[in-house]
C-alpha positions as CSV (number, residue, x, y, z in Angstrom):
1,M,28.1,5.4,42.3
2,S,27.8,2.1,44.1
3,D,24.4,3.2,45.6
4,V,23.0,3.8,42.2
5,L,23.6,0.2,41.1
6,D,22.8,-1.4,44.5
7,P,19.3,-2.9,44.2
8,S,18.9,-2.9,48.0
9,K,19.0,1.0,48.0
10,P,16.0,3.0,46.9
11,I,17.9,4.8,44.1
12,G,19.3,1.4,42.9
13,T,15.8,-0.1,42.8
14,V,14.6,2.9,40.6
15,V,17.6,2.6,38.2
16,F,17.2,-1.2,37.8
17,G,13.4,-0.7,37.2
18,I,14.2,1.8,34.4
19,L,16.8,-0.5,32.9
20,A,14.5,-3.5,33.0
21,T,11.7,-1.4,31.3
22,I,14.1,-0.3,28.6
23,G,15.4,-3.8,28.1
24,A,11.9,-5.4,27.9
25,T,10.8,-2.7,25.4
26,A,13.8,-3.4,23.2
27,I,13.1,-7.1,23.3
28,L,9.4,-6.7,22.4
29,A,10.3,-4.3,19.6
30,A,12.9,-6.8,18.2
31,L,10.4,-9.6,18.4
32,A,7.7,-7.6,16.6
33,W,10.2,-6.6,13.9
34,A,11.3,-10.2,13.5
35,L,7.8,-11.7,13.4
36,G,6.3,-9.1,11.1
37,P,7.0,-11.0,7.9
38,L,5.0,-14.0,9.2
39,K,1.8,-11.8,8.8
40,W,2.5,-11.0,5.1
41,P,0.9,-14.1,3.6
42,F,-2.3,-13.6,5.6
43,Q,-2.4,-9.9,4.7
44,R,-1.8,-10.8,1.0
45,R,-4.7,-13.2,1.0
46,R,-7.0,-10.7,2.6
47,L,-6.0,-8.0,0.1
48,I,-6.4,-10.3,-2.9
49,K,-9.9,-11.2,-1.6
50,I,-10.8,-7.6,-1.3
51,I,-9.4,-6.1,-4.5
52,L,-10.5,-9.1,-6.7
53,S,-14.0,-9.2,-5.3
54,G,-15.4,-7.7,-8.5
55,R,-16.1,-4.4,-6.8
56,H,-15.5,-0.8,-7.8
57,F,-13.4,1.2,-5.5
58,R,-13.7,4.9,-4.9
59,F,-10.2,6.2,-5.0
60,V,-9.7,9.5,-3.1
61,F,-6.5,10.6,-4.8
62,N,-6.5,14.2,-3.4
63,P,-8.1,14.2,0.0
64,G,-7.6,17.9,0.6
65,A,-9.7,18.8,-2.4
66,N,-12.0,15.8,-2.1
67,K,-11.0,14.6,-5.6
68,S,-11.9,11.0,-6.4
69,K,-12.5,8.5,-9.2
70,I,-13.7,5.0,-9.6
71,V,-11.0,2.3,-10.0
72,T,-11.2,-1.4,-10.7
73,F,-8.4,-4.0,-10.3
74,G,-7.7,-6.6,-13.0
75,R,-6.6,-10.1,-12.1
76,D,-3.4,-9.6,-14.2
77,G,-2.1,-6.8,-12.1
78,E,-3.4,-4.1,-14.3
79,I,-5.7,-1.2,-13.2
80,G,-8.9,-1.4,-15.2
81,E,-11.2,1.6,-14.9
82,G,-9.4,4.7,-13.6
83,R,-6.1,3.7,-15.1
84,N,-3.6,6.5,-16.0
85,S,0.1,7.1,-15.9
86,N,0.2,7.3,-12.1
87,E,-2.2,4.4,-11.4
88,N,-1.1,1.9,-14.1
89,R,-0.6,-1.5,-12.4
90,W,-0.8,-3.1,-9.0
91,R,1.0,-5.7,-6.9
92,I,1.0,-6.9,-3.3
93,R,4.3,-6.7,-1.6
94,R,5.0,-7.3,2.1
95,G,1.3,-7.5,2.9
96,K,0.6,-4.1,1.3
97,L,-1.1,-3.0,-2.0
98,E,1.3,-1.1,-4.1
99,I,0.2,1.0,-7.1
100,L,2.8,1.3,-9.8
101,G,3.1,4.1,-12.4
102,H,3.5,3.7,-16.1
103,D,7.3,3.6,-15.6
104,G,7.0,0.5,-13.3
105,G,8.1,2.4,-10.3
106,L,6.2,2.6,-7.0
107,Y,3.7,5.4,-7.0
108,S,1.7,4.7,-3.8
109,R,1.3,2.0,-1.1
110,F,-1.8,1.0,0.9
111,V,-2.7,-1.1,3.9
112,Y,-6.1,-2.5,4.8
113,D,-7.7,-0.8,7.8
114,P,-10.3,-3.2,9.3
115,K,-11.9,-0.5,11.3
116,S,-12.9,1.7,8.3
117,G,-12.9,-1.0,5.7
118,R,-10.6,1.2,3.6
119,L,-7.3,0.7,2.0
120,S,-5.4,3.6,3.5
121,H,-2.2,5.2,2.2
122,T,0.9,4.3,4.3
123,N,2.4,7.7,3.7
124,D,5.8,6.1,3.3
125,P,8.5,8.6,2.1
126,D,9.3,6.4,-1.0
127,C,5.8,7.0,-2.5
128,R,5.4,9.7,-5.1
129,S,1.7,10.2,-4.5
130,I,-0.2,12.7,-2.4
131,L,-0.4,11.6,1.3
132,G,-3.6,10.6,2.9
133,Q,-5.1,8.8,-0.2
134,Y,-7.5,5.9,0.3
135,F,-9.6,3.3,-1.5
136,E,-13.2,2.6,-0.4
137,P,-14.8,-0.5,-1.7
138,Q,-18.2,0.2,-3.3
139,F,-21.2,-2.1,-3.2
140,E,-21.8,-2.6,-6.9
141,S,-20.0,-5.3,-8.7
142,W,-18.4,-4.5,-12.1
143,R,-17.9,-8.2,-13.1
144,Q,-20.5,-9.8,-15.3
145,D,-22.9,-12.4,-13.7
146,G,-21.4,-15.8,-13.9
147,E,-17.9,-14.6,-14.5
148,E,-15.5,-16.5,-12.3
149,I,-13.4,-14.5,-9.8
150,G,-10.0,-16.1,-9.6
151,H,-7.3,-15.6,-7.0
152,S,-4.0,-16.0,-8.9
């Protein structure tokens, strides 16, 4: 047993290398977890800028059947066009867009994907919606010319 823990022996070097790798991984994971909330304000600002840009969004609510609809987001946290009992209101929490049902409960959660430009479903288990959903910003604006776009 003493050879296994002796760093001057080949087996001891391997064991200490493995333990050091495990320890460094644990420290990095703990730091990422602890520093995660520092990103939330930046993610919130980016999401507000995207969803309150005055654009329509193509909401693919059933990716398997390629079912989609057009959705707009109101400044007051309400869904405009495309509103129903499942997609009734919106909020941003912990840097993610959350869609609330008519009962006020979480229905789905989305995160911005900079590679695709989409808001992609997080597929979290606490969501009641179909997995794999996403929002795609469209190019046409639904706001009237001259209407101010606020960021409340």
